[in-house]
C-alpha positions as CSV (number, residue, x, y, z in Angstrom):
1,X,94.4,-43.4,97.7
2,X,93.6,-45.3,94.5
3,X,93.3,-43.6,91.1
4,X,89.5,-44.2,91.3
5,X,89.3,-42.4,94.7
6,X,91.5,-39.6,93.4
7,X,89.3,-39.2,90.3
8,X,86.1,-39.2,92.5
9,X,87.6,-36.6,94.9
10,X,88.8,-34.4,92.0
11,X,85.3,-34.7,90.4
12,X,83.6,-33.7,93.6
13,X,86.0,-30.8,94.3
14,X,85.4,-29.5,90.7
15,X,81.7,-29.9,91.1
16,X,81.7,-28.1,94.4
17,X,83.8,-25.3,92.9
18,X,81.5,-24.9,90.0
19,X,78.4,-24.9,92.2
20,X,79.9,-22.2,94.5
21,X,80.8,-20.1,91.5
22,X,77.3,-20.4,90.0
23,X,75.6,-19.8,93.3
24,X,78.0,-17.3,94.8
25,X,76.5,-14.3,93.1
26,X,78.7,-11.4,92.2
27,X,78.5,-8.7,89.6
28,X,78.4,-10.2,86.2
29,X,78.0,-6.8,84.6
30,X,80.3,-3.9,84.0
31,X,79.7,-0.6,85.8
32,X,78.8,2.0,83.2
33,X,81.0,5.1,82.7
34,X,78.1,7.0,81.3
35,X,74.3,6.7,81.6
36,X,71.4,8.8,80.7
37,X,73.6,11.2,78.7
38,X,75.8,12.0,81.7
39,X,79.2,10.7,82.8
40,X,79.1,8.6,86.0
41,X,81.7,8.1,88.7
42,X,81.9,4.4,89.5
43,X,83.0,5.2,93.0
44,X,79.8,7.2,93.9
45,X,77.6,4.7,92.0
46,X,79.1,1.6,93.5
47,X,77.4,1.7,96.9
48,X,74.0,1.3,95.3
49,X,74.9,-1.6,93.0
50,X,74.3,-5.2,94.0
51,X,75.1,-8.6,92.7
52,X,73.4,-9.6,89.5
53,X,73.7,-10.6,85.9
54,X,72.6,-7.7,83.8
55,X,72.7,-3.9,84.3
56,X,70.0,-2.0,82.3
57,X,69.6,1.6,81.6
58,X,66.1,2.7,80.8
59,X,64.5,6.0,79.9
60,X,65.5,9.2,78.3
61,X,68.8,11.0,78.1
62,X,68.8,13.6,80.7
63,X,70.6,15.9,78.4
64,X,69.2,15.4,74.9
65,X,65.6,16.2,75.8
66,X,65.2,18.8,73.1
67,X,62.3,21.1,74.0
68,X,61.2,18.8,76.8
69,X,61.3,20.3,80.3
70,X,62.1,17.0,81.9
71,X,64.3,14.0,81.4
72,X,64.0,10.8,83.4
73,X,66.3,7.7,83.4
74,X,66.9,4.7,85.6
75,X,69.6,2.2,86.2
76,X,68.6,-1.3,87.3
77,X,70.1,-4.7,87.8
78,X,68.2,-7.9,86.8
79,X,64.9,-5.9,86.6
80,X,65.3,-4.3,90.0
81,X,65.9,-0.6,90.4
82,X,69.3,0.7,91.5
83,X,68.9,4.5,91.0
84,X,66.4,6.7,89.2
85,X,67.4,10.1,88.0
86,X,65.3,13.0,86.8
87,X,66.2,16.5,85.6
88,X,63.5,19.2,85.4
89,X,64.3,22.4,83.5
90,X,62.5,25.2,85.4
91,X,62.1,29.0,85.4
92,X,63.2,29.7,89.0
93,X,65.0,28.3,92.1
94,X,62.7,25.9,94.0
95,X,63.3,25.1,97.7
96,X,63.2,21.3,98.3
97,X,62.5,22.0,101.9
98,X,59.1,23.7,101.0
99,X,56.0,22.0,102.3
100,X,55.0,21.2,98.7
101,X,57.8,18.7,98.4
102,X,57.6,17.1,101.8
103,X,55.8,14.0,100.4
104,X,59.0,13.1,98.4
105,X,61.1,12.4,101.5
106,X,61.4,10.2,104.5
107,X,63.3,12.0,107.2
108,X,64.0,15.1,105.1
109,X,66.9,17.3,106.0
110,X,68.3,20.4,104.4
111,X,71.6,19.9,102.7
112,X,73.6,22.7,104.3
113,X,76.7,22.9,102.2
114,X,76.2,22.2,98.5
115,X,79.4,22.4,96.6
116,X,77.7,24.6,94.0
117,X,75.0,27.3,94.2
118,X,71.5,26.1,95.0
119,X,69.2,24.5,97.5
120,X,69.1,20.9,98.4
121,X,67.3,18.3,100.6
122,X,68.2,14.7,101.5
123,X,66.0,11.8,102.6
124,X,66.6,8.2,103.5
125,X,66.4,7.1,99.9
126,X,66.6,10.3,97.8
127,X,67.9,13.8,97.2
128,X,66.5,16.8,95.5
129,X,68.6,19.8,94.4
130,X,67.5,23.1,92.8
131,X,70.3,25.0,91.1
132,X,70.9,27.8,88.7
133,X,71.9,27.0,85.1
134,X,71.7,30.1,82.9
135,X,72.3,27.9,79.9
136,X,70.9,27.7,76.4
137,X,68.2,25.2,77.5
138,X,67.3,26.3,81.0
139,X,67.5,29.0,83.6
140,X,67.4,26.6,86.5
141,X,67.4,22.9,87.1
142,X,65.8,20.6,89.7
143,X,67.7,17.3,89.9
144,X,66.1,14.3,91.6
145,X,68.1,11.2,92.7
146,X,66.2,8.2,94.1
147,X,67.9,5.0,95.1
148,X,66.3,1.6,95.1
149,X,68.0,-1.8,95.2
150,X,67.9,-4.2,98.0
151,X,65.9,-3.0,100.9
152,X,67.7,-4.9,103.6
153,X,67.4,-2.1,106.1
154,X,71.1,-1.5,106.1
155,X,72.8,1.5,107.6
156,X,70.6,4.5,106.8
157,X,73.2,7.0,107.8
158,X,75.7,5.4,105.4
159,X,73.1,5.3,102.6
160,X,72.3,9.0,103.1
161,X,76.0,9.8,103.0
162,X,76.3,7.8,99.7
163,X,73.3,9.6,98.2
164,X,74.8,12.9,99.1
165,X,78.2,12.0,97.6
166,X,76.5,10.8,94.4
167,X,74.4,14.0,94.2
168,X,77.4,16.3,94.7
169,X,79.2,14.5,91.9
170,X,76.3,14.1,89.5
171,X,74.7,17.6,89.6
172,X,77.8,19.5,88.3
173,X,78.1,16.9,85.5
174,X,74.5,17.5,84.5
175,X,75.0,21.2,84.5
176,X,78.2,20.9,82.4
177,X,76.5,18.6,79.9
178,X,73.6,21.1,79.5
179,X,76.0,24.0,78.9
180,X,75.0,25.8,82.1
181,X,77.1,28.9,82.7
182,X,76.4,29.1,86.5
């Protein structure tokens, strides 16, 4: 092979490598350790993240809401939603399985074994948990988790399992950050 052919081959190989890198996707952002005023576990958040360039956190801190009875916050990648979080400070325990909340869910099921006191429901794209707080800012909390992201159908059972895992990790962290005693 002549030097000219080697140079051409090297140039083409380099060009191919660069184009694959540029088009190959991947996560060009760091997974946050904290968002919305609450610590996050990268392991439970990871299943909802997808390839993209920029991770954005929009909305209020779920904790520093002052006298507000609600905090809402969302995490997105490249302008597309990954997960939306909302915490409502309420006066009593609400049942997410009540008919009043049926509209929030697709294929709603009761969460049988919450790892903390409360009531919970799980749908194909969301969870809702009502729990005691007995803290300085609230007697009870209702925590909503809604996942977005790529709607490729995917394995719904796996997504539900991941939503539940995120919820089980996230709710105690919200309670701790709000100073709940229960």
